[in-house]
N, C-alpha and C positions, 0 to 999 in steps of 0.2 A: 492159070497154073504157074506161069512164070512169075507173076506178082507175088503169089504165096511163097514161092521158093526164095525170092529176094527178101521177103519179110522174115522168113525163117532164118536165113543167113544173117540178116541184120540183127535179129534177136540173139543169136548165138554169139556174134561178135560183141554185142553190147554186154552180155553176161560175162564173157571172157574178160573184157576190159575192166568191168566192175570188180570181178574177183581178183584180177591182177592188181588193180589199184588198192584194194583192201589189203591184199597180202604184202604189198610194198610199203604203203604208208601207215597202216595200222598193225598189221601182223608182226612187223619187226620191232614194234615199240612196246613199252611196258616191261614188267619183270615179275615172274612167278617164282615163289620160293616153295620147293617141294620138300616137306618135312618127312623124314624116314627114320623110323626106330629100328636099330639093328641090335638084336639080342643074341648073345652067344656066351655060354658058360665058361669059355676059355678066356674071355676078357678079364684082365686083372681087376680086382675090386677097386683099386685106385683109379681105374679108368671108367668106372660106372658114371654115366652122364657126360662123358667126354664128347665134345662137339666138333664136328668136321664139316667144313663148307667145301663143296666141290664145284669148281667152275670148269668150263671147257669151251673150245671153239669160239673164241672172242672175235677172231678175224678183224682185228682193229683197223679202222679206216674204211670199212664198208658200212654196214648199218650201225655198227657200234663206233661212235665217235665221242667227242669230249663230254657232251651232255649225258649220254647213256652210261659211259664208264663212271662218271661221278655218281649216278643213281645206283649203280651196282656196288660201288665201294661203300656208299652210305648204308645200303641195305645189309651188307656183310657186317659192318661194324655194329649195327643194331643187334645182330645175332650173337655177338661176342664169342666167336669161335675159338677153340683151342688151337686148331691148325686149319690152314687153307691149302687145298691142292688144285692145281690147274693141269688138266690132262691133255695139253697140246693145242696147237693152232692159235697161239696168242696173236700171230701175224697172219697175213693173207698173201698168197703168192702174187696176186695181181695188183697189190697196193704198195707202192713205194712211199714210205712215210717220210714227210719232211722232218727236219731237225726239230721244228716246233711240235709236231705231232708226237715224235718220240719223247720229247721232254714232258708233254702232258701225260702220256701213257705212263711213263716212269714215275712221275710225281703221284699219280693216282694210285698205282699199284703199291707204292711206298706207304701210302696212307692206310692201307689195310692193316687192321689191328688184330693181333693174335696173342694168346698167352704163351705159346710154345714156338711155332714155326710156320713158314710159308714155303711150299714145295711146288716144283714145276717140272714138267718134261716137255720135250720138243715134239710137235706133230709134223706131218708131212709138209704143210704149208710153211712152217717155220724154217725147214731146211730149204725149201724152194726160194723163200724170200732172202735167205742169207743167215746161216747158222751163227756166224760171228756177230752179226747185228743182234740176233736174238740173245746170245750169251751176254752181250753188253747190257741190254735192257734188263735181263734177269738179274745180273749182278747189281746194277744201279737201283733196282727195285726192292732189294733186300730179300729176294726169293732164293731158295736153295735149289741149285740145278741138280736134279735127281736122276739125270739120264744114266741108265745102266749102272745104278749105284743104290745104296741103301743108307738108312740112318736109324739109330735107336732113339726112341722117344720115351722119356720118363715123365710121370705125372704124380707127384706126391707119394711115391713109393719106390721100392727097390726093383720091382719087376717091370721091365720095359715091354713095349710093343715095337714091332719092326715095320718100317715103311720102306718099300722098294719102288724104284722107278725104271721104266723101260722106254727108251726113245722110239720114235717112229720106225716101223719095220718096212715102210714103203720106200724110204729114201736113204736110210742109214743101212748099209749093206752088211754090217756086222751080224754074225749069226746069233740067234736067240740064245744058244748055248753059251756063247762068249759073253753076251750081255748079262747073263745070270751068274757068271763065274764068281764075281765078288760076293754075291749073296750066298751061294752054296759053299764057298771057301770059308765064309764067316761061320756058317752053321756047322761046318765040319770041326771047328775048334771045340765045340761042345762034346764031341766024341772022345776027346783026349782026356786021359785021367788027370785028376787034380785041378781041373779047370773050375775056378771058383766064380767065374762070371755067371750071372743068372740068365738063363736062356729066355728069349722073348716068348711070351705066351700067346701072342696074337700077331698075325702077319697080314699086312696090307700091301697090295700091288697097285700102282697106278700105271696105266698103259693107254696109248692113244687109240690104236685100231683094235677093236675087241675080237675080231675073228682070229687073231693070232694066239688067243688063249689055248686053242687046240694044239698048239705046237710046243707047249711046255706042260709040266705037271702042275696044273692049276690047283690040285688038292694040297700043294705046299702052302697055299695062301688061304686065309679065312675070308678075305674080302678083296675084290678086284673092282677098281673104279676106272672107267674108260670114257672115251668121247667119240669124235669122228663121225658117227652116224647122224647126229642131230635128231635121233629117233625118227628120221624122215623129215627133212626140212619142210616139205609140203605133204600134208596129210589130208585124207578125206574120210568122212564117216564110213565105218564098216570096212574100209580098205586099209586104213592106217597109212603106212608110208607108201609113196609112189616110187621113189628112187632113193637108193642109198649107195655110197661110194664103195669102191674096192677096199676091202679091209673091214667092212661093216655090212656085209650082205647076209651072213648067217645070223650074226648077233647085232641087232639094231634097236630092239625094244628097250624099255626103261629098266627092266630087271630080269635076271635069270638066276635060277638055282642050278649050279653045276655040281651035282652031288652035294657035298657039304660046304661048297664054296658059293658065296653070294657074289653076284656081279651086277653092278649098277652102271648104266650108261647115261651120261648127261645129254639132254636135248640141246645143250649149248646156248650161247648168248648171241652169236652173230649169224652171218649168212655166208654161204660159199657159192661161187659161180653166178647165181642170180640173187639179188637183194630182196628176196621174198620169203615169208614164212606164213603157212596157212594151217589153222587149227593146231598150232604148235608155237606158243608164245615163248620168247626168250626166258630162260629159267636157270636157277641154281639149285643144286641139291644140298640139303641141310640134314646131316645124319647125327643121331645121338646114339652112342654106343652104350649098351646096358648089359648088365650081367643077368638080368631076369626081367 
């Protein structure tokens, strides 16, 4: 009886070590591109076929290092996106990057090619690692810091779309109402008489922690892009995610329909806490906006 128990324990340990080794050495490698068609009749005709690449949770310095970031950038450039968005956690709280690592990351992000713009917001790990350092990396990488701000995007027409950004709600203690103040003040301008500016027809919000969408009127936005959950960094068949962080416990799957608002959550590229990914390969989302 004792011998059988020892054999059973030995088998369990062996299986655990095998799964852990796979999740660490193989599960964190490679790159999946998830192509998603987004159809909405409010999208201006000039944006039909508009291409958006969505990255999140790189956590540079953990499982994503120089070789992996080069692979990611090469894949993005093959897709020829109009815009690229990063929804937080470019950095990791537990990894203090050397000056050489910062240089490599900056150079690679700078190589991302777009026809219009590259946008980024800060996640909770970016604040923990040092928001000043993050801001320098962003600026040197030719990305636009969209923390609690917005920008109009034009594409071969006079009707723009609006892209809005919200910084992490876990470590930036500004209220959500305050974070959206610029956005709503801008929209109020269209209520004034004789305003000749053409109002954006389609609104995009990029946010890090998806659970916070319940704390603002998400129906003001047609499309919300989020990160943070990794869609469950470790997943099992039929169970899906095992653990998700605070800020992504209600919303953690890949896609949700919030009434007329679509929300997509990236499964991310890197790892947090433990350098393992199981049944959840590193991925980027590739959206095509269409009018029909």
